[in-house]
Phi, psi and omega in degrees: 000323181298316179296322180298312180297322179295322178298314181294320179298320178300311180299316184294321182294316178299315181298320181292327178301319182278350177245012168075017184228164170207177184296141186249157168283130187266056174263157182291136182249182181281000189287341180301322181274338186298323183249012185298327181298331179296323179290318184295328180303330185258339187268333185283128172054036177250162177287126178271122183269319172071205192281340190279358180265075187293340185278347184282311179233163177306147185301331182294345182259005184301323182272000186250322189249140172250133189240133171237152184235132177216121174050046176080013179237129175266123174257118186249112177259118185240122174255111190254114179257186183296329180292336181246014180299130178088353182280332180279112186233115184301317183295322178292318179294320179301318179289322183296319185261015186305317185263009180286146177269001182266154169274149180235141175227134186240129174240107186250131174227127185256149175262126179056037175057049174295162188268145168225157177255114184221095183276140169293139014257027176056056182249129174207149189288341182225029172243117184242003181211124176223123176234130183230129180224132173058042180243161169258116186265126177245169176065033186297327181259016187300326184268004178293129181079004179277112183296340180298330181300325182291342182267352183265120177291155177299136183217332186292130178261321185233124173237115184232103177238117184213153178052042186231174181237137175250121180269117186258129174271130185299315182297317178297319181296314180298317179299316181296309184295319182298323185253023187297332179299335183263005182296142183274162179297319181298322181282317183290314186273342180067225183266049187295336182281340185239343186296129180249327181227127177237118173238118180220077191239141175055054180251130181250143179247133176229162183259155172284106187294334178298319180289324177295320177297323178296321178296319179296324183273000179080014181265353182285153178289343183242136177276169179297321180296323179294324179295313180296319179297320179297317179294319181295328183276350187292326179300310180297321180296322180295320180296338184266003178299139185260024180220161174238144178270125182248101180272074190288339182249356186289126182243337183226132173233130175233107178235044185277173173065074172201126179265004185227037175298137178295146177292345178269001190307302185288328178298315179291320181301319186268359186286317187239020181220157177234151184224071187291340184243007184294127180245338184226129178227118178258110179237033183281156175055047180240011176075021181289136179257354179202164174279117186291163180301324181296326179274333176296324179243056187301329185296341179285332186244331180230075191295341181245024180298133178244330181220122176242113184261107177244025182289165177056039172246198178235037178290134185246350181226154178265091182256099176234149181286120180300337181282003178302328179298328181278319192260333182271121181260357182247144174288139182222143173251129179246117184268109178245025179293155176054047173249212184233039178280112186256345178211155177235123179264169176298324178297322177298315181294321178296321178296314180299318181290337184274357182243081183293341180267006181234126174250120181249125180255111182244022178297160177061034170257150186279083182289131177263118183260040178271164184296122176198162178299319180296321180293319178297316178299317181298315181295322178298318181289319181298322183272359178249095184299324180295314179293322178302313180292320181297330179276001178072033185260014180298335178284350184244035178299338180296340179299326182294335181264000175293148186250158180281145174258326176222154354286174185300325184291340179251002183300129180090350179280139178287147179299325181291344181263358185257140176243174180301323181295334181288333185270003169055054174283130183293140178255145180289135176210158180221148181274343179212159181287341185301309179301324180293319180296312180298316180296321180296317179297315180299319180296317179299313179299316181297320179295318179298316179297316181297318180298315181297314180294320182293323184292325187245342190292328183296309182296324179296311179302314186292309187289326177294331178278312186284330182264328185238359178058041180245131174257117182294151183301328182277355178275121182295139176284156181252151176277132182294141178236136179269087182241153181289319183241152171287326180201143168263126184261118180255119186207161175278150179299337179292337180258012188298323183297313180294317181298312183299315181295312185295311188280332174291325176296320178296319178297320184285326187267344187298319183288320182292334179274359177097003178271168166301135183290121182287149172225117183251150175260110177251127191295330181287345182247324193247353177293143183276122179297144177097336177270153179293158178301319182299312181295320177299318180296311182299313181298319183293317179297315183291331183265012180240143178290332179220161168238122180264118179265116177270093190271114177218176177295328176295322180299317182294335182274356183256122177297322182291323177297317179295325177295318178298323178298315181295322178295319179293322178297318178295323179295325176298321179292317181298315185275352180055044177204175179281076180291330189262135175240123183255128174252115181272111185282331185202166176286124180241122179305141183301327181294340180272352182274136172300155183304315184295317181290324178297315179294324180294319181292334177282336183265307177274168180249166188219168179243132178273139180298326183271010178296139183295335177242043183303312183298319179296318180297318182293317178298317181297321182295326187259353182280150174272112187255068181269163177240162181294331180267020183296341181296336180283348179284152175295124184297337184265005182258122180245118184249357183303121172094336184291331173235029185291119185269014187294329200261169190247348181269169178291151183247146176234152177291144178215138176258118182261132179267129182291124179259161172286156184290156184296126179293148183279335178224159178211096180209310192203160179240357195251020172276179176304331181291355178246346183269353180240159191300180177285068202289326198231004181232116173072095182292347179276359177273339179217157180292135191279332176199156183085175180200161180232124182231126181273000000 
């Protein structure tokens, strides 16, 4: 029985990943009040028709539904108890009101999760509003393969399903997943042309146990191997769909309240759908541990987003794309309240201040006011009004009133009331002069050694390698990478002549000089026609061992060059190495450099064009310097660049946080692939069976 349940869970998980759902916690959410005004518009001061209008709905619903009529629209409020469980059937009602000239709106509330029959994609020619609360939904796949669905134009404006249970039939699920490649646009996308509000919150999926028992007993039409095969093939089948869902009227999405959202959720959501008018997205209380790439660059997928609600998650860092200032033309508020942000660094404050079109609300996070470099920096900035204003933080004055969560002695104290002395940073002291003298001598000796090594080691490492092909024993070996290009070259078109001449000469001379033959990606030569600039940039950066930034004043004036810089910087974080090589073409005043690039030049190192051994430095930076005994090295240790002596500027320590890899697509949640559970990948991502509803 255990293997049977695991097979079904696998299939169900894969399907849910492509439909954007997984099992939800069934607690009451804020959505009851969110759409209440829609009900009041029809219930206040209207004529009550009641039970005696037998011609409006099937007779079996006379004791269940109360009907009011306003301006040619029937609003049907149905309270479904156990005595009427299963009587409300969408397909029967759709047929009953087929020839009616009235519009219908249904507000369904079930007692003790009574059953209703509501098949996806909820299409009827004269039903434009459906709200379901605390019900058990059956027949979810009933309309799959029904040709009648293709004849019904999109009509539904509001779909609100919350705090409910969907009962999934195993046979229907297998049929759907097996033939998903053949699913039609009308069935997959539903009412994408007319839908304005989508609420799909706190929905739990359970299996029909009778069918699972049949599978265990060998009476099912499908074997366990067929179920697993169907789930495994669904990913490829989804990629082969020949249509895109265009939610041209959708303005609000609420998919809150789920602790088991798949990590692929937003990638799948945005892959085959567009949302040109979406202004509000509620993704709160979904167990997110970080701001996903799709939300970091929201303007690419939700160009008119005004409010992004990520509250009540466990996000610990403020990860936003610094290029939002360049690409986002709309003001947006990002709600990060009640998350797990425990500290704010100077870099965080600089990022917030540099995005005037983005308001981030981080109140009610558990700030730790213990001694740390970040805490000291934060207090210095908070108590320096001039610096606060200069950083553009006047919009974030509420930060000064945020309170400490730890340590206990500072709990509840406002940040503006705390000084350095309050956080008890230990001060160095000694009981006798001897340790200080010894320590001073050691420090002096160490400084002299460091100066001598620093002054000469770079040139020694470089020239012994480029002139004699020798890797010194103290030079760390690099782990081989299977990349298409040695480097992607990012440059302004104004510098194209120099770039083309320099790098083509390197390509031509590298093999004859005994090096590995270099292969560079130059956008005027190697970008793929037909692909967007963004996709070409991302693909080129990811398929190159390095990105060479040709930094000039022309480069700073190009939005596309700055975008390439940010992509290369992110790749350095992902790979945890010095992926980026900066070539400084000319002296640029520090005041003309953007904050991010200025900080990058202080952290990463660069090569000056007028350096006497410029070519040697560049070759050394891009060459693969492996050793024959490299197999003895830990495969997971990457040392490239951490002690790289190629560059000429001073180096500073930097701690890079490992990011997840860049998603290949970014687009939608509201296809059929989002309305059904996390069906087929990783049973540990969602609860495999049963549900809990408070």
